[in-house]
N, CA, C and O of each residue as an XYZ file, in Angstrom:
556
protein
N      14.359    -11.493     -4.734
C      12.990    -11.048     -5.425
C      11.941    -12.313     -5.764
O      11.925    -12.641     -6.951
N      11.510    -12.681     -5.319
C      10.632    -13.712     -6.156
C       9.276    -13.673     -6.879
O       8.202    -13.963     -6.352
N       9.510    -13.159     -8.538
C       7.973    -12.786     -8.913
C       7.130    -14.265     -9.532
O       6.071    -14.262    -10.160
N       7.773    -15.209     -9.227
C       7.335    -16.498     -9.398
C       6.283    -16.765     -8.243
O       5.379    -17.584     -8.407
N       6.385    -16.272     -7.437
C       5.754    -16.637     -6.045
C       4.485    -15.865     -6.309
O       3.428    -16.421     -6.011
N       4.455    -14.623     -6.843
C       3.233    -13.826     -6.854
C       2.280    -14.462     -8.147
O       1.065    -14.272     -8.200
N       3.061    -15.263     -9.195
C       2.472    -15.829    -10.529
C       1.511    -16.789    -10.538
O       0.431    -16.889    -11.120
N       2.371    -17.766     -9.456
C       1.900    -19.085     -9.232
C       0.981    -19.013     -8.035
O       0.537    -20.153     -7.898
N       0.463    -18.191     -7.065
C       0.184    -18.208     -5.889
C      -1.476    -17.103     -6.358
O      -1.481    -15.920     -6.698
N      -2.561    -17.947     -6.215
C      -3.936    -17.311     -6.041
C      -3.891    -16.044     -5.212
O      -3.830    -16.104     -3.984
N      -3.917    -15.058     -5.782
C      -3.952    -13.907     -4.952
C      -5.182    -13.183     -4.959
O      -5.294    -12.052     -4.485
N      -6.322    -13.979     -5.621
C      -7.588    -13.628     -6.390
C      -8.405    -12.783     -5.359
O      -9.130    -11.797     -5.497
N      -8.009    -13.559     -4.225
C      -8.741    -13.446     -2.466
C      -8.298    -11.945     -1.871
O      -8.751    -11.507     -0.814
N      -7.408    -11.274     -2.654
C      -6.681    -10.428     -1.824
C      -7.258     -8.869     -2.336
O      -7.800     -8.906     -3.440
N      -7.217     -7.714     -1.771
C      -7.526     -6.762     -2.253
C      -6.498     -5.262     -1.684
O      -6.576     -4.759     -0.563
N      -5.517     -4.761     -2.902
C      -5.343     -3.548     -2.774
C      -5.463     -2.656     -2.946
O      -5.909     -2.388     -4.061
N      -5.261     -1.874     -2.298
C      -5.376     -0.027     -2.043
C      -4.664      0.411     -2.885
O      -3.736     -0.373     -3.085
N      -4.608      1.424     -3.599
C      -3.407      2.204     -4.258
C      -4.053      3.792     -3.828
O      -5.073      4.180     -4.398
N      -3.379      4.642     -2.797
C      -3.774      5.916     -2.752
C      -2.381      6.710     -3.428
O      -1.195      6.383     -3.393
N      -2.971      7.722     -3.961
C      -2.183      8.859     -4.456
C      -3.311      9.824     -5.305
O      -4.431      9.468     -5.672
N      -2.723     11.040     -5.487
C      -3.761     12.262     -5.307
C      -3.405     12.430     -7.288
O      -4.245     12.982     -8.000
N      -2.704     12.130     -7.605
C      -2.347     12.266     -9.092
C      -2.203     11.269     -9.732
O      -1.375     10.378     -9.543
N      -3.239     11.367    -10.781
C      -3.593     10.682    -11.551
C      -2.653      9.362    -12.591
O      -2.904      8.285    -13.132
N      -1.415     10.351    -12.399
C      -0.451      9.571    -13.267
C      -0.180      8.884    -12.213
O      -0.610      7.732    -12.274
N       0.479      9.207    -11.082
C       1.169      7.840    -10.460
C       0.293      7.014    -10.467
O       0.798      6.020    -10.990
N      -1.258      6.696    -10.069
C      -2.025      5.619    -10.130
C      -2.165      5.117    -11.190
O      -2.588      3.970    -11.048
N      -1.957      5.518    -12.701
C      -1.982      4.656    -13.742
C      -1.005      3.883    -13.515
O      -1.035      2.656    -13.419
N       0.230      4.859    -13.389
C       1.493      3.949    -13.258
C       1.656      2.766    -12.317
O       2.467      1.903    -12.649
N       0.819      2.591    -10.909
C       0.917      1.690    -10.239
C      -0.150      0.603    -11.315
O       0.421     -0.283    -11.950
N      -1.063      0.700    -11.388
C      -2.013      0.080    -11.791
C      -1.255     -0.720    -13.251
O      -1.516     -1.915    -13.391
N      -0.632     -0.262    -13.963
C       0.290     -0.733    -14.859
C       1.768     -1.919    -14.846
O       2.212     -2.797    -15.586
N       2.135     -1.272    -13.497
C       2.962     -1.772    -12.850
C       2.499     -3.372    -12.142
O       3.196     -4.386    -12.158
N       1.149     -3.221    -11.555
C       0.509     -4.478    -10.835
C      -0.641     -5.191    -11.361
O      -1.524     -5.789    -10.747
N      -0.443     -4.989    -12.845
C      -1.583     -5.885    -13.856
C      -1.276     -6.882    -14.012
O      -2.277     -7.496    -14.380
N      -0.312     -7.624    -13.960
C       0.229     -8.532    -14.293
C      -0.359     -9.767    -12.906
O      -0.483    -10.987    -13.018
N      -0.557     -9.118    -11.990
C      -0.905     -9.948    -10.815
C      -2.481    -10.074    -10.425
O      -3.174     -9.060    -10.504
N      -2.957    -11.094    -10.079
C      -4.631    -11.619    -10.058
C      -5.050    -10.901     -9.060
O      -6.231    -11.227     -8.939
N      -4.760     -9.981     -8.128
C      -5.122     -9.509     -6.697
C      -6.236     -8.201     -7.535
O      -6.018     -7.531     -8.544
N      -7.454     -8.233     -6.597
C      -8.299     -7.092     -7.112
C      -7.619     -5.711     -6.710
O      -7.373     -5.530     -5.517
N      -7.336     -4.834     -7.543
C      -6.580     -3.485     -7.379
C      -7.812     -2.221     -7.073
O      -8.514     -2.249     -8.084
N      -8.121     -1.619     -6.541
C      -8.481     -0.505     -6.166
C      -7.857      0.724     -5.794
O      -6.757      0.679     -5.242
N      -8.498      1.977     -6.060
C      -7.973      2.944     -5.927
C      -8.652      4.571     -5.756
O      -9.563      5.052     -6.430
N      -7.866      5.236     -4.601
C      -8.150      6.142     -3.996
C      -7.487      7.454     -4.261
O      -6.273      7.474     -4.057
N      -8.174      8.783     -4.764
C      -7.244     10.193     -5.364
C      -6.910     10.917     -4.199
O      -6.196     11.908     -4.353
N      -7.501     10.445     -2.418
C      -7.055     11.625     -1.691
C      -7.719     10.843     -0.144
O      -8.474      9.879     -0.273
N      -7.387     11.318      1.152
C      -7.360     10.537      2.338
C      -8.468     10.100      2.770
O      -8.757      9.160      3.510
N      -9.345     11.239      1.985
C     -10.931     11.452      2.469
C     -11.053      9.551      1.885
O     -10.948      8.525      2.557
N     -11.276      9.722      0.577
C     -11.678      8.608     -0.317
C     -10.894      7.200      0.314
O     -11.537      6.160      0.451
N      -9.427      7.289      0.682
C      -9.335      6.235      1.056
C      -9.792      5.577      2.347
O     -10.200      4.419      2.425
N      -9.676      6.478      3.396
C     -10.559      6.170      4.267
C     -11.942      5.171      4.344
O     -12.211      4.266      5.135
N     -12.759      5.762      3.101
C     -13.954      5.455      2.917
C     -13.768      4.039      2.199
O     -14.606      3.148      2.336
N     -12.736      3.904      1.508
C     -12.476      2.732      0.653
C     -11.663      1.641      1.446
O     -11.273      0.551      1.026
N     -11.539      2.071      2.409
C     -10.662      1.021      3.867
C     -12.115      0.534      4.482
O     -12.473     -0.642      4.416
N     -12.584      1.149      4.839
C     -14.242      0.787      5.917
C     -14.958      0.027      4.607
O     -15.780     -0.813      4.975
N     -14.872      0.101      3.706
C     -16.117     -0.668      2.392
C     -15.358     -1.792      2.252
O     -15.949     -2.863      2.389
N     -13.902     -1.812      1.953
C     -13.428     -2.985      1.034
C     -12.817     -3.833      1.767
O     -12.864     -5.029      1.480
N     -11.928     -3.247      3.163
C     -11.514     -4.146      4.178
C      -9.624     -4.783      3.089
O      -9.266     -5.958      3.000
N      -8.884     -3.603      2.504
C      -7.649     -4.145      1.597
C      -6.861     -4.823      2.616
O      -6.501     -4.321      3.681
N      -6.585     -6.190      2.142
C      -5.432     -6.675      2.715
C      -3.867     -6.139      2.543
O      -2.873     -6.778      2.889
N      -3.876     -4.526      1.792
C      -2.660     -4.123      1.794
C      -3.041     -2.814      0.879
O      -3.691     -2.808     -0.166
N      -2.337     -1.504      1.703
C      -2.829     -0.638      0.942
C      -0.995      0.264      0.514
O       0.009      0.159      1.218
N      -1.061      0.729     -0.252
C      -0.191      1.512     -1.154
C      -0.194      3.016     -1.055
O      -0.758      3.532     -2.020
N       0.285      3.888     -0.144
C       0.142      4.627      0.432
C       0.471      6.034      0.232
O       0.781      6.399      1.366
N       0.575      6.941     -0.471
C       1.168      8.087     -0.923
C       1.148      9.343      0.332
O       0.100      9.394      0.977
N       1.963     10.087      0.606
C       1.983     10.843      2.267
C       1.740     12.113      1.652
O       0.745     12.614      2.175
N       2.365     13.046      0.516
C       1.581     13.978      0.273
C       0.157     14.543     -0.651
O       0.215     14.944     -1.813
N      -0.884     14.471      0.048
C      -2.026     14.541     -0.292
C      -3.134     15.924      0.506
O      -3.128     16.118      1.721
N      -3.977     16.716     -0.448
C      -4.513     17.702      0.507
C      -5.241     17.058      1.408
O      -5.398     15.849      1.573
N      -5.688     18.010      1.998
C      -6.742     17.246      3.013
C      -6.352     16.458      3.637
O      -5.162     16.666      3.873
N      -6.875     15.205      4.276
C      -6.111     14.327      5.288
C      -4.784     13.427      4.484
O      -4.974     12.432      3.786
N      -3.495     14.015      4.761
C      -2.221     13.249      4.273
C      -2.349     11.869      4.574
O      -3.278     11.338      5.183
N      -0.969     11.139      3.922
C      -0.655      9.939      4.150
C      -0.323      9.488      5.814
O      -0.543      8.390      6.324
N       0.090     10.331      6.262
C       0.543      9.997      7.938
C      -0.866      9.475      8.365
O      -1.203      8.312      8.584
N      -1.587     10.595      8.428
C      -3.313     10.580      8.897
C      -3.685      9.728      8.604
O      -3.887      8.851      9.444
N      -3.963      9.531      7.323
C      -4.369      8.077      7.358
C      -4.062      6.908      7.993
O      -4.825      6.205      8.656
N      -2.821      6.725      7.739
C      -1.930      5.414      7.992
C      -2.679      5.596     10.173
O      -3.249      4.737     10.845
N      -2.353      6.798     10.491
C      -2.315      6.838     12.111
C      -3.942      6.685     12.191
O      -4.594      6.983     13.192
N      -4.433      6.227     11.107
C      -6.342      6.000     11.754
C      -6.435      4.631     11.087
O      -7.322      3.865     11.463
N      -5.600      4.273     10.142
C      -6.007      2.757     10.645
C      -5.258      1.848     11.075
O      -5.358      0.634     10.896
N      -4.365      2.523     11.746
C      -3.821      1.915     13.071
C      -4.282      1.738     14.314
O      -4.205      0.741     15.032
N      -4.959      3.196     14.591
C      -5.949      3.175     15.586
C      -7.235      2.195     15.571
O      -7.870      1.706     16.506
N      -7.369      2.100     14.351
C      -8.838      1.150     14.096
C      -8.476      0.070     14.147
O      -7.534     -0.381     13.495
N      -9.667     -0.984     15.510
C      -8.931     -2.951     15.649
C      -9.291     -3.072     14.273
O      -8.707     -3.885     13.557
N     -10.294     -2.258     13.795
C     -10.571     -3.522     12.464
C      -9.699     -3.610     11.318
O      -9.742     -4.647     10.656
N      -8.782     -2.521     10.924
C      -7.901     -2.448     10.435
C      -6.315     -2.242     10.787
O      -5.583     -1.738      9.935
N      -5.970     -2.511     11.641
C      -4.859     -2.085     12.803
C      -3.693     -3.142     12.037
O      -2.521     -2.765     12.015
N      -3.987     -4.186     11.549
C      -3.270     -5.465     11.255
C      -2.788     -5.532      9.215
O      -2.039     -6.307      8.620
N      -3.699     -4.256      8.657
C      -3.124     -4.144      7.283
C      -1.584     -4.016      7.008
O      -0.861     -3.375      7.771
N      -1.276     -4.431      6.277
C      -0.296     -3.841      5.968
C      -0.324     -2.410      4.729
O      -0.925     -2.348      3.656
N       0.400     -1.586      5.272
C       0.488     -0.557      4.268
C       1.818     -0.406      4.108
O       2.641     -0.447      5.023
N       2.108     -0.186      2.667
C       3.346      0.180      2.238
C       3.355      1.996      1.729
O       2.644      2.588      0.917
N       4.462      2.473      2.594
C       4.338      3.966      1.877
C       4.700      4.373      0.447
O       5.627      3.739      0.952
N       4.862      4.636     -0.395
C       5.207      5.144     -1.634
C       5.161      6.407     -2.159
O       4.270      6.850     -2.884
N       6.388      7.120     -1.681
C       6.074      8.647     -1.240
C       7.105      9.524     -2.124
O       8.016      8.823     -2.565
N       7.182     10.840     -2.478
C       8.409     11.545     -2.792
C       9.211     12.144     -2.101
O      10.245     12.657     -2.529
N       8.657     12.153     -0.427
C       9.588     12.400      0.396
C      10.321     11.393      0.615
O       9.947     10.242      0.388
N      11.809     11.799      1.227
C      12.932     10.643      0.911
C      13.952     11.091      2.009
O      14.913     10.322      2.023
N      14.040     12.034      2.877
C      14.648     12.312      3.911
C      14.486     10.880      5.091
O      13.544     10.090      5.146
N      15.737     10.902      5.946
C      15.560     10.143      6.863
C      14.309     10.447      7.780
O      13.598      9.582      8.291
N      14.166     11.689      7.895
C      13.252     12.406      8.939
C      11.758     11.655      8.527
O      11.132     10.891      9.260
N      11.386     12.075      7.201
C      10.288     11.578      6.976
C      10.247      9.785      6.821
O       9.176      9.303      7.191
N      10.934      9.125      6.491
C      10.720      7.396      6.463
C      11.164      6.790      7.992
O      11.139      5.574      8.186
N      11.532      7.652      8.958
C      11.479      7.285     10.325
C      10.002      7.556     10.835
O       9.362      6.778     11.541
N       9.506      8.950     10.300
C       8.092      8.918     10.840
C       6.909      8.107     10.252
O       5.861      7.753     10.793
N       7.361      7.915      9.012
C       6.268      7.011      8.154
C       6.388      5.728      8.988
O       5.269      5.382      9.368
N       7.622      4.686      9.513
C       7.429      4.249     10.287
C       6.781      3.968     11.894
O       6.483      2.967     12.545
N       6.758      5.235     12.087
C       6.723      5.196     13.565
C       5.021      5.668     13.308
O       4.300      5.666     14.305
N       4.578      5.960     12.315
C       3.170      6.243     11.913
C       2.517      4.504     11.814
O       1.353      4.156     12.015
N       3.605      3.698     11.470
C       2.991      2.334     11.612
C       3.107      1.722     10.212
O       2.377      0.769      9.940
N       3.854      2.134      9.426
C       3.853      1.431      7.694
C       5.294      0.494      7.888
O       6.396      0.664      8.410
N       4.581     -0.603      7.134
C       5.010     -1.671      7.140
C       6.469     -1.663      6.084
O       7.488     -2.317      6.306
N       6.316     -1.049      5.303
C       7.203     -0.724      4.453
C       7.186      0.545      3.538
O       6.053      0.940      3.263
N       8.215      1.247      3.022
C       8.666      2.574      2.828
C       9.114      2.549      1.481
O      10.267      2.144      1.337
N       8.378      2.940      0.269
C       9.476      2.923     -1.263
C       9.209      4.587     -1.792
O       8.127      5.146     -1.977
N      10.155      4.960     -1.904
C      10.520      6.177     -2.284
C      10.420      6.402     -3.906
O      10.883      5.568     -4.685
N       9.678      7.785     -4.411
C       9.654      7.802     -5.811
C      10.948      8.724     -6.580
O      11.717      9.483     -5.989
N      10.941      8.504     -7.644
C      10.204      7.293     -8.467
C      10.496      5.671     -8.049
O      11.529      5.110     -7.685
N       8.657      5.015     -8.337
C       8.733      3.906     -8.062
C       9.744      2.389     -8.563
O       9.018      2.003     -9.479
N      10.321      1.879     -8.540
C      11.350      1.513     -9.238
C      10.495     -0.257     -9.141
O      10.108     -1.055     -8.288
N      10.561     -0.122    -10.496
C       9.130     -1.416    -10.699
C       9.480     -3.011     -9.821
O       8.621     -3.769     -9.369
N      10.862     -3.187     -9.771
C      10.890     -4.354     -9.042
C      10.926     -4.049     -7.528
O      10.750     -4.909     -6.665
N      11.117     -3.027     -7.339
C      11.517     -2.935     -6.045
C       9.833     -2.988     -5.560
O       9.498     -3.460     -4.474
N       9.030     -2.523     -6.379
C       7.870     -2.297     -6.033
C       7.316     -3.944     -5.468
O       7.085     -4.352     -4.330
N       7.243     -4.546     -6.654
C       6.922     -6.197     -6.553
C       7.841     -6.902     -5.846
O       7.431     -8.055     -5.721
N       8.599     -6.786     -5.472
C       9.703     -7.099     -4.406
C       8.795     -6.855     -3.025
O       8.133     -7.660     -2.370
N       8.941     -5.945     -2.909
C       8.336     -5.448     -1.821
C       6.576     -6.117     -1.372
O       6.217     -6.334     -0.214
N       5.696     -6.338     -2.642
C       4.267     -7.173     -2.179
C       4.516     -8.692     -2.261
O       3.750     -9.597     -1.932
N       5.881     -8.776     -2.824
C       5.809    -10.363     -2.385
C       6.147    -10.678     -0.919
O       5.736    -11.650     -0.284
N       6.859     -9.823     -0.537
C       7.010    -10.190      1.189
C       6.021     -9.641      1.769
O       5.916    -10.136      2.891
N       5.008     -8.642      1.522
C       4.040     -8.063      2.801
C       3.039    -10.123      2.596
O       2.725    -10.920      3.480
N       2.857    -10.223      0.845
C       1.784    -11.109      0.918
C       2.776    -12.467      1.799
O       2.012    -13.099      2.528
N       3.583    -12.762      1.836
C       4.341    -13.510      1.988
C       4.039    -13.466      3.952
O       3.878    -14.457      4.664
N       4.044    -12.394      4.279
C       3.935    -12.348      5.543
C       2.140    -12.823      6.376
O       1.773    -13.375      7.414
N       1.418    -12.141      5.044
C       0.028    -12.494      5.925
C      -0.257    -13.559      5.415
O      -1.325    -14.053      5.776
N       0.481    -14.222      4.514
C       0.162    -16.360      4.287
C       0.767    -16.772      5.325
O       0.219    -17.726      5.877
N       1.997    -16.271      5.931
C       2.404    -17.148      6.976
C       1.610    -16.583      8.484
O       1.811    -17.043      9.608
N       0.830    -15.650      8.175
C       0.207    -15.683      9.819
C      -1.186    -16.068      9.686
O      -2.097    -15.789     10.465
N      -1.250    -16.754      8.588
C      -2.820    -17.163      8.373
C      -2.683    -19.246      9.044
O      -3.568    -20.071      9.270
N      -1.393    -19.314      9.122
C      -0.840    -20.285      8.910
C      -0.814    -20.985     11.135
O      -0.288    -22.055     11.440
């Protein structure tokens, strides 16, 4: 893990969208990521997530799978199907933890999959890796 990377790198030009229908989970994610200087926006369901993605064009999406209405799998499929958002990094954060669900997440286009309860160090490491990939692709 490289937490210094995130503390020393100016991430203020990046936007991260956290999507979860449980308010406490959003608060926990906000607290876990509060020390980093990227813009963090939130959505509490799939419909609002898709609206926010269209409006804000996030660089990274932290996506819950089990939500009423449009679930995370469908949000991910739509993100990947849209040429304007197809390359956005998506990390699934889910209580679903069977091999079948994890494989289904990757097949839908996830860049990574973190099971709940979320371990802060795992989340930080994952985000650092996704931002390193974004930075490398710009070179």
